[in-house]
C-alpha positions as MATLAB code, in Angstrom:
seq = 'MINKQLIEAIYKNDNNVIEELYHEYRNPFITWVQINYTISDADSKDLFQETMIILVTKIQNKKITEITSSSKTFIFSIGKQLIRNKLKISYNKGVREEHYYQQTNKYDL';
ca = [
    -172.137   34.245   70.469;
    -174.399   37.537   69.033;
    -172.803   38.238   66.427;
    -171.574   41.801   64.731;
    -174.198   41.391   61.634;
    -177.271   41.244   64.461;
    -175.750   43.990   66.671;
    -175.666   46.223   63.301;
    -179.239   45.529   62.273;
    -180.540   46.123   65.907;
    -178.402   49.517   65.561;
    -180.127   50.075   62.434;
    -183.533   49.196   64.132;
    -184.416   46.118   61.766;
    -187.666   45.456   63.097;
    -187.383   41.793   61.367;
    -184.580   41.115   63.360;
    -185.662   42.237   66.698;
    -189.127   40.885   66.067;
    -187.199   37.524   65.550;
    -185.089   37.639   68.367;
    -188.178   38.845   70.586;
    -190.261   35.857   69.524;
    -187.427   33.466   69.799;
    -186.818   34.079   73.700;
    -190.053   35.283   74.551;
    -191.944   32.209   76.291;
    -188.581   30.457   77.683;
    -187.844   33.995   79.309;
    -191.606   34.125   81.015;
    -191.040   30.438   81.854;
    -187.789   30.907   83.436;
    -188.628   33.952   85.623;
    -191.820   32.535   86.558;
    -190.000   28.987   87.938;
    -186.942   31.049   89.367;
    -188.502   33.765   90.778;
    -192.262   32.797   91.368;
    -193.342   36.073   89.680;
    -196.474   36.352   88.040;
    -197.260   35.704   84.729;
    -198.231   39.542   83.691;
    -194.985   40.629   85.544;
    -193.124   38.150   83.691;
    -194.115   39.128   80.108;
    -193.457   42.840   81.280;
    -190.240   42.365   82.498;
    -189.193   40.964   79.124;
    -190.401   43.943   77.450;
    -188.455   45.870   79.770;
    -185.885   43.782   79.260;
    -186.156   44.103   74.954;
    -186.308   47.556   75.173;
    -182.947   48.015   77.262;
    -181.147   45.460   74.723;
    -182.117   47.442   71.607;
    -181.780   51.259   73.482;
    -178.425   49.818   74.558;
    -177.179   49.126   71.182;
    -178.883   51.790   69.196;
    -177.159   54.463   71.787;
    -174.045   52.380   70.796;
    -173.406   51.460   74.824;
    -173.460   47.530   73.541;
    -170.868   47.133   70.344;
    -169.973   44.141   71.407;
    -171.433   40.751   73.291;
    -169.130   37.798   73.325;
    -172.432   35.589   75.159;
    -174.772   33.915   73.369;
    -177.949   36.442   72.588;
    -180.344   33.929   74.647;
    -177.578   34.807   77.941;
    -177.391   38.032   77.199;
    -181.058   38.819   77.179;
    -181.476   36.494   80.436;
    -178.290   38.659   82.089;
    -180.698   41.559   81.056;
    -183.511   40.145   83.010;
    -181.887   38.728   85.899;
    -180.687   42.237   86.790;
    -184.175   43.916   86.507;
    -185.526   41.304   88.820;
    -182.709   41.999   91.146;
    -183.278   45.422   90.952;
    -186.870   45.216   91.676;
    -186.713   42.390   94.390;
    -184.221   44.958   96.192;
    -186.445   48.383   95.982;
    -189.164   45.902   96.861;
    -187.177   44.911   99.804;
    -186.064   47.749  101.010;
    -189.655   49.501  100.546;
    -190.553   46.621  103.086;
    -187.763   46.978  105.740;
    -188.512   51.181  105.753;
    -192.570   50.522  106.103;
    -191.430   47.881  109.082;
    -189.131   50.569  110.969;
    -191.994   53.346  110.670;
    -194.076   51.546  112.017;
    -191.997   50.325  114.988;
    -191.679   53.893  115.332;
    -195.466   54.487  115.401;
    -195.992   51.561  117.453;
    -193.477   53.055  120.170;
    -195.273   56.135  120.599;
    -198.969   54.524  120.571;
    -198.342   53.456  124.214;
];
């Protein structure tokens, strides 16, 4: 469980605490993403960066005031949601492109 002191430290922008979280979970997160989602190393690193920005921003904006899971679970769940959103956008783009090509090919006859 992320304790109140950790949330308070992030809220106060304690860089030591934020860096400690960052370094503790960066490599496990990147490995997990690459294994479970076959995402490149560079994209995995970007996803972790985005995940940490979201975590810190939401705590500092008081959108998150309590977390009942472990910090690892919470960080990974933010990352998982980002991945799902990106995959959904990519899938929808592919579907739209396929539909467009099917429509244009009808008129090529």
